[in-house]
N, C-alpha and C positions, 0 to 999 in steps of 0.2 A: 552857391553857400544859400541853405536856409535861415529862416527863422533862429531856429534853433541852433544852429552853427554858430551865427555872429554873435548870440548870446552867451554861447561857451566860450567862445574866442576874447570876447570883453573882459568877460570874466577873469580869464587866463591871464589878459594882459595885466588886470586892475593888480591882480597875487605877485604878478611879476615885476611892477612896479617899482616897490623898494629896492631891488637887486639890478634896475638898470647902471646907478652911476657905477656899481661895481664893475658890469660888463664894459663900459665905456674905459675905465681905467684899465683892465685887460686889453682892450682894444689898442689902448697906448704902449703898454708894454709888447704887445705884437709888433705893432706899427716901428719901433723902435730896433726889431728883430732880433731882442731877447725871447726866442722860442722856445728854447727848454722853459723857462721862466713861466710864461703866456700859456703852453700847454699845461702845466701845473695847475695854471689858476683855473682856465677854461675847465679842466676836470671836475676842479673843489665848487667851483659856482653850478655845475650839473649835479652834485650831489645834491645841493638844496633844491634846483628848480631843474627834475629831470627831462623835462618836455619845452624847455625855453626854444624857439625857434630861431631866435638871432643867437644866441650862444650855440649851438648844433652848429649852425652855418658857419659861422667865425672860426670855430675849431675846424672845419673842412677846407676854408681858406687857409688856415695854418698850414695842414697837413697837404694843401696844394704846395705852400709855398715854400715846404720842407721836401717837396718830390717825393710825396707818398701816396701815391696817386688813387689806389685802391682804397685808402682811408678817407681821405676827401670825396670821394664817388659816392662812399656809404652814407656820408654825415648828410651831403645834399639830398640824397635819397631820403633819409632820415626827417631833415627838413620839411620836404615837400608833403612828406606823409603827415607830421607834427600842426602844416598848415599849408593846404594844396591849393589856397585862393592868394596868396602872394608869390609876387613874381623873380623875387633874388635869386631863391636856390634856382628854379629853372635855369636861369640864367648863367649861376655857375655853374649847374652842371652841362650848360650846352659849352660854355667856354671851354672844359676840360676835353669834351669831344671833339671839338675845333683844335684843338692842341693835338689831339692823337690823330688826326686826320679821318675823323670819322664825320662826315661832313653831311651826312644823311640824318643822325643822331641830333646833332648838333643843332642842326637847322630845326628839327620837331621839337628840341628841348625850346629856342631862340623863339621859336613861334608861338609858341606854350607861354613864354613868360611876355611876351607882346601882346599877346592876346588879353593878359590878364591889366597889363599897364602898358599902354602905349609913350606914355611920356618919359619911362625910366633909360636914363641918358646910357648905364651900362650895356643894357640888350642894344639897344639899338645900335652903338660902336660896334658891339661884335657880331650883330647881323652884316655890318656894314664889311668888319674882316672876314666873315663867312664866304659873303658874293666875291669877296675878292678871290679867294681860296677857289670860289666856285667858277673862276673865269665866267663872272655875271656881271661887267663894271656898270652899266646900267641900274641893274638894282641895287649896288652898292651905294651909286651915286644919290639914288633915292633915297636911302635911308639917313648917309650923310648928310644929306641938305635938309631933312626931317631933323638930327641932333640940333645942326645949327641956328634952324628957326627957334629950338628951344634957349640954347644957351650957347652963345656966340665966346664965352670966355675962358669955357673949360679949353685946356692945354692938350689934353687927349683928343677930347672932340674934336680940334681943330689938325688933331698930326692925322687923325684918323680920315677926315673930309681931304685934305691934303693926299693922301694916298688914294681914294677914292677918284680926284681928279687926277693922278698920274697913270692910272690903269686905263680910263675913261678918254686920255689922250688930249688932256688938257695939264701940259706940263709946267710951263709958263707960270698959271696962277697960281698951282702948288708951289710951286720953288719960290714966288711972293710969301706965301702964307706962312711955309717953314723959315724963310728968312727972316721974317716978323716973329715970330715963336721964339724962335734961338737967342733972339735978343731979349726977349722976358723971361725965357726961360733955359737958359743954359747948360739943361742939364745931357747928358750922352744919347739916352735914348731919341732925343729931337734932331739932333747933330747927325745921328746914324742914316737918319730918315732924309736929310738935307743933304749930305754925300750921296745917296744913293741917289738920288733927284739929278744933281749937276753930274753925274756920271752916265746917266739917261740922258740927258741933252747933249752930253758931248763935253761938259766940262771938266776934264779929265783932273786939271791941274787942281782946280778949286775941290774936288773930290778929295784927290791924294792927299792935298794940305790937312785936310778936316782931316782923314784916318792917322797922319803920323801926331797931330798934335795930341790926339786923343790916346791912341794907342801908348805916348809917353806919359801921358798921365796916370792910365793906369791898363797897363797891359792885360790885365785878367778879364777887361772887358771883352768878351767872344768874341762878339761880333766886328767889333774893330779889330781884334787881332785878325780875323780870317780875310778881312780885308787888306791889312798893314802886309801879312806874311806873303800873299801870291804877289806882291810889286814888286817884279825882278831888279831892283836895288834893295831891296830889305834882306838887311842881316839879323838874325835871332840868338841872342845871347844862349848858353846853356841853362841857365835859370829856366827862360821862357819856355825853353823846347821840354824840358823834365816836366815844368807844371803842365802841360798842354799833354804831352804824350800818357801820363799816369791818368787824365782824364779819359783818354781814350781805353788804356789798357782795365780802367776801372768796371766791376762786372757789374752790368746796368741790370741785372735779373728781370729783364723784360720791361722795364720801365719805357715808354717810346720816346718819352721828353729827351731820358738821357739816351739811347739809342741816335737819337736824332743830330744831339748835339754832338756826339762822338763821329755819326757820318760827315756832319759840317768839318769837323780838325781832320778828320782823313784827309776829305777833297784838299784841305789846305795845306798838308804836309805833303801829299802827291804832287802838289804845283810847286810848295817851295823848294823841296828837292828837285824837281822835274828842273826848277831855274840854275839850281846849284851843280845841277849835272849829277847828281847823284842818284843815277836810276834804279840802283836794286832798293835802297829805302824807299823811292819813289813808287816803285809799283810795288812794293809791299802793302802802302798806306792806299793804294787804288784797286788793287785786290778787296782788302777788307774793308773800304768803303761799299763797294759794290755786293760784297756777301750782305753787309750790314744791311745797304738799301731792299735787297731784295726780299730781306727777310720781314718789311713790313707790312706787304701786300702782296695775296697770291696774286699771278697773271694768268688768267684765261685765254689760252693762246687757241684752246679749240674755238670758243667766242666769235675771236677775231677770225678765223678763218671760216668759219660759219656767215660771218658779217660781208666778209671779201666775196664769197661765193655768190648771196645775195644779192650784192650790187650787179654781180656780172649778170646775174637770172634774168634780174630785172631790166636792167639796161639791153641786152641784148636782143629785145623790141626796139622796133622804132616810134618813136611819139609826133606824132605832129599836130601841133596847136598853135593856134592862130593869136601870137601873143601882143597888146597892147604896148607896145613901147613908147612911152610918152616922157619918160627921164633923157635929160640931155647928157647922160654920162656913162662913162662905158667901162666895167669894173675890169682889171686885172686880176687873172687868179694864179700866183704864184705859189706852187705847191710841191713836195716831194718830200723825201724822208727829212727829221728834222737833222740839222748839222749838214745839211746837203748845198749850201749856197743860198737859200733862200732869202737872207739876211743882206745879203751883199746883191742879188737880183735886185731888190726892193730899194737898195740905197741907191744904187746905178741910175734906178728909173723914176726914182723922186728926187734927183736932183735936175732932171725936165722941170722946163717950168710950166709946163701944162701936166704936171702929176703928181699926186697926195698921196705919200706911205701912210697910209690906217693901219701898217703894223698886221698883228694877228688878231684877226677877229673869230669870234665863236659864233658868229650870225646864222652859217648854214647850220652846224650841228645843232644848234639851240633851235630854231625855227624848225627844221624838219621833223623834231622829236624823240632824235637819233641821241643827242646828245655827245658830249665829247667821247672821246678811245675808252676814258676809263668806267664813262657812265653808261655805255651800251648791254643792252641786255637783250634777251632772247623775245622779250614781247616789246619793246621799241623798235626791233627789227622787223619783226612781225605784222606791225602797225605801219612802218612804213611803205611796204614794200604794197599795203592795201592803199597806202595813200596817193604812193606815186602815182597809182594808174586813172587819180579824179584831176578832171583837167582845173577845177575850182581849185583843188589843195596846191597844185603848181601855182597857179596864178595869185595865190594870197602870199604864197611862199616866196615870189616875186617880188610882190607888192613888199612887203614885209621887209625884205632882205633891201631894195632899193631905197628904203625912208630912213634906215639905219645908216646905209652908206653915204647918203647925202649928207647926213649930219658930222660925218667926218671929212667931209671936203673941205678944203682950204682956196682962197683966192678964187673961186669958181672954179677949179682944176675941171677938163671934160675925164680925165682917166682917174682912177682910185685902185690904187693895189692892196690887196684884200692878199696876205700873205702868210695865211694859214697851213703850216707843210700839211698837216692832214686832209685836208681837202682834196689831196689827191685820191681820197675813197670816193670824192663826189663828184667827179669828172663826168660822170652821166647825167647826173642832176642839172649842174651847171651848164654843160651844152645844151640841155631841154630847155630851161627856165633861161638863161640869159646867150639866147645865140650868138649876140653881139660882142660877148667878154670876149678876151683874150686868156689865155690858158699858157702859162710857163712852167715846164716841169723841171726842175732843176736834181740832176744827177752827178753821182761822185763815184769814184773808186770804191766798191764795196766795205776791201778793209778799210782804208781812210773814214769813210764814211762811218763803219761801226765803231770803228776804235773810237773816234771822235763823240759819238753818242756814249759808247762805254768809260769812256772819261770822264765825263761831264753828269752832275747831280743837280737833274731841273728841281724847280721850284714847288713843283707839285707831284704827285705820284701819275701823272697820266703817260707816261712814258716809260713802267715801270717793267716793260719786257726787257728796256735796252742794261739789268742791272746782271743778268745773266751771260753769261757766254753764247750758251746753246739756245737759249730761248730769243735771244738778239738775233741769231741767225736765222733763224727759222721766219720770223718775225719780219725779216730782209727780203728773203725769198719769197714769203707773202705778196709782199709790197711787190716786188718785181713781175711774178706773174699776173697782179691786177692789172699793173703799167702796160705790161704786152697788151692784155686784153684793150685797153683806153686808146692805146696809140696804134691798133689794128684797126678799132672802129673810127678812130677821128685823127687820123693820121697827119690831114692838110689842118687842123685845127689845134694842134699843141704844138708849141715850140719847146725842144728838147734843150737846155742846156747845161753842157759838160762843164763841170768846175774845172778841171784842169783846161780844156782848150780857152775858158776865161782868162785863168791865171798866164797861161800862154802866151797868147793873142788877144790881149786886152780892149784894145780898140776895135779889131773885127767883128768880135764878137759881140760887144758894144751895141756897134750901128744894126747888126743882127737881130739884137732885141728890139732896137726904137723901131729899125724898119717893119718887124712883126707886126708891131703895135699901132702903127700908121704914126709913127711919130717921126716928126723933123730932128736930124741930127745936132745936138749943142754940145759945144767941148766942156762944159761943166760937168757931163754924166763921166769924163775919165775920171773927172774930181771928186769923185763922190764923197770920199774921205774930208770933205770940206763942210759938206753940206748939215747945216744945224737942224737936226730933226731927231725927236723922241725913239731912242733903241731899246726895247724893253726884251730882247731876246739875249741868249748867249755867247752872241758873235758882236756884243756892245762894242767890246775892243778892237777885234778887228778890224771891222766898217769905219772905224775913225784911223786909219793909216794907209798909204799906200797900198796895193795891189802886190803879194810877195809870193811864193810857191812852198814856202817853210812848213805848210800842214799836208804838204803833198808828201804820204810815204813817211808821215811820223809816228805811224805804228811800228814801224820796224825797231825804233831805240826798246821797243816793249814785247819785242818780238816771242822771247820766253815764257812770257808769261799769258801768252793770246791763242796756247795749241789748242784749245777747244773751240775757239771762233776761226780760225783759220781752218781747220777739219770741216767743219759744218756748212762753212761758208763754200767748197770746193762743189 
């Protein structure tokens, strides 16, 4: 901002000063949720001071609060034009993009806000949320620590800090913060975070108790409704069902936030009616859930095909690099299609005294420059295929990965599990730079695997292929083709874990897994469900219980709705 602009800004601020109290009074009306009155008063004030930055911005916040996203967006854009040297409107705009899953645009706006003011707490908290959504826990934790250095008493900041701790693997520390937070601020949002943390830690009773209590207080709280309704012992009244069914049938008019709520409710009703054995109703909501979810983001199957072909092309050659293996740890890569049994495998292994289960790590996609499946572009693929021929690149990749992996180690364990399913794409890279590593490929009956994917709503849009039956089947075939290539090339270095075999002969297969990893047998590996460790995947409930065969052939209950999937998989 030049001298002339600063002078102009000061002059405008001076002119608008008499109206500051009037704006404060309107904001109070707005805060009390008297939206219609507040909106009228904002417009009246803007007739007096048409280009007032704060009035325009707060009108945008009101539009956001009343789910009028386009109008909110326009207000924030206008506020930025009025005063591009202030950070607040950039933050507001970034938040809209974040809520709409436009992570790239969200990052651009939030970084601009941060550039203007590095101590603006709302921006810092939104950056934490952004990097949690972007599967970058380290950066999320970095920003949350910065927030805490500025303001330790802000409950929202504390809550965000706890979330960052959770995704970066510090669950017990997060639970302590959330428990203290809830004592001071017993509002539902903070208790929701605590219930989720308990669930991840295996304290299902504590989690369910919170959910039940909050649902009884106010069944119109969507977050608690969705958790309460999927509990097998739960029953809903006709009033509660009617209230939420009307939300599902409401015309969203393209509003992504409304659509995301509808998706959440469809998933809830699918599971609720499934538990009640009302499969016709359950199927109806399953199909609607996936139709809505698939509409949110286009999936480029051709790019994925090129991705897989590129991997085969690059690693059809032999790489001979002398690697300096200085680390006294051995990574265990557990990979395969999502919902193929990777979490169960990790839970068995992490029950061993010499194994740390580090969960789903995005280290390889991030450090290689390719990104997660949702972030892959033609440019990242081309760059990777050039870099992978460079010894220094590979050595630095190994060094970077190992340093991050060591940070996740517990009790100085020699073995650390990385169970990112999508690492099946990187098996060639893994064998090249981690020759000492162990690779376990989890496979499952195609229909069981694909149905489990189709019947689950993931937290992010990284598995967008799974919401359309034809696309899902085609992606599964691409995965199978790539795995055939890896198995042929590295047949003695990959343990193929068949989910059905494990379910039907738990001890025999568990012993084989440990033997492959050069681990001595420990009986507690059979009681994996008793292991207290953080689980952040869709299989959180299954791995807290003894092994059973209920999921084998589960798709048959919905066979009449899966004709396209069955046809494409043949």
